[in-house]
C-alpha positions in Angstrom: 162.8 174.1 82.3 161.0 173.7 78.7 158.8 176.7 78.2 160.2 178.8 81.3 162.3 181.7 80.8 165.5 182.0 83.1 165.4 185.3 85.2 168.8 185.5 87.0 168.2 186.3 90.9 170.2 188.8 92.3 172.5 186.0 94.1 173.2 184.3 90.5 174.4 188.0 89.4 176.5 188.4 92.7 178.2 185.2 92.2 178.9 186.2 88.4 180.5 189.7 89.6 182.5 187.7 92.1 183.6 185.0 89.7 184.9 187.8 87.2 186.6 189.8 90.1 188.7 186.6 91.0 189.4 186.0 87.2 191.0 189.5 86.6 192.4 189.7 89.8 194.4 186.3 89.0 195.0 187.8 85.3 192.8 185.0 83.4 191.2 185.6 80.3 187.7 183.9 79.9 189.7 181.3 77.5 192.0 180.6 80.1 189.3 180.0 82.9 187.5 178.0 80.3 190.2 175.5 79.3 190.8 175.1 83.2 187.3 174.1 83.8 186.7 172.2 80.7 183.8 174.4 79.2 183.8 177.0 76.5 184.9 180.6 77.1 181.1 181.5 76.2 180.0 179.4 78.8 182.4 181.3 81.4 181.1 184.4 79.9 177.2 183.5 80.6 178.1 182.2 84.3 179.9 186.0 84.9 177.0 188.1 83.6 174.3 185.3 85.0 172.8 184.3 81.6 173.3 180.8 82.9 173.2 179.8 86.4 176.2 177.8 87.7 175.4 174.6 89.7 177.1 173.6 92.5 179.5 171.3 91.5 180.7 173.9 88.7 181.3 176.5 90.9 183.3 174.2 93.1 185.2 173.2 89.9 185.2 177.0 89.5 186.6 177.6 92.9 189.4 175.0 92.4 190.4 176.4 89.2 191.1 179.8 90.6 192.7 178.5 94.0 189.6 180.3 96.1 187.2 178.4 98.3 183.6 178.3 97.1 182.8 180.8 100.1 184.4 183.3 98.1 181.7 183.9 95.7 179.1 184.1 98.2 180.9 187.0 100.3 179.3 190.3 100.4 175.5 188.6 100.4 173.3 190.1 103.1 172.7 187.6 105.9 174.0 184.2 103.8 171.2 182.7 105.4 169.2 180.1 103.5 165.9 180.9 105.1 166.3 184.5 103.8 167.3 183.3 100.4 164.2 181.1 100.1 162.1 183.5 101.7 162.9 186.5 98.9 164.5 185.2 95.7 165.2 188.8 94.7 167.4 189.6 97.7 167.9 193.4 97.6 171.5 193.6 97.4 173.9 196.7 97.1 173.9 197.5 93.3 177.1 198.7 92.2 177.4 202.0 91.0 178.5 202.2 87.5 181.5 205.0 88.4 182.8 202.5 91.3 186.5 202.5 90.2 186.8 199.1 92.0 184.6 197.6 89.0 186.9 198.8 86.3 189.5 196.1 84.9 191.9 198.6 85.1 192.0 198.9 88.5 191.7 195.1 89.1 194.8 194.9 86.9 196.5 197.6 89.1 196.2 195.7 92.1 197.3 192.4 90.7 200.2 194.0 89.5 201.2 195.8 92.7 200.8 192.5 94.7 203.2 190.8 92.1 206.1 193.3 93.1 209.1 191.5 94.6 209.4 193.6 97.7 208.1 196.0 100.5 210.0 198.8 99.1 209.1 198.4 95.5 205.3 198.5 96.5 206.3 201.6 98.7 207.9 203.7 95.9 204.7 203.0 93.6 202.5 204.3 96.8 204.9 207.4 96.8 204.5 207.8 93.3 201.0 207.5 93.2 200.8 210.1 95.9 203.1 212.6 94.2 201.1 212.1 91.1 197.5 213.1 93.0 199.3 215.4 95.2 198.6 213.9 98.4 202.3 213.6 99.2 
């Protein structure tokens, strides 16, 4: 790629966001995931921001390290059809809203902790508490 500037495609950006989502849901730091994959945390960060493209073999390793199928990283892409991707490298994906609470780390942390609760009763108590706090009870 000498002399060429890498411009991430919307697919690369989508994969990076999905990678970060899964890592956060598992409660892994950049360093934790990097160690599992045998790369630097800076490399993981570059994958997540789409500053570096992820090879198929590396994506497979990352999926294995995060106990998720490779298909997870492609979920949400329109069509998921090779012809569409080849015909239009800059597929128009839904651009995330900066105010979307699901893109916030604290939201993902809350979900992760919620599902770590041991019983349905504990989860129900948390939901009830949140409904009381928000006036939706």
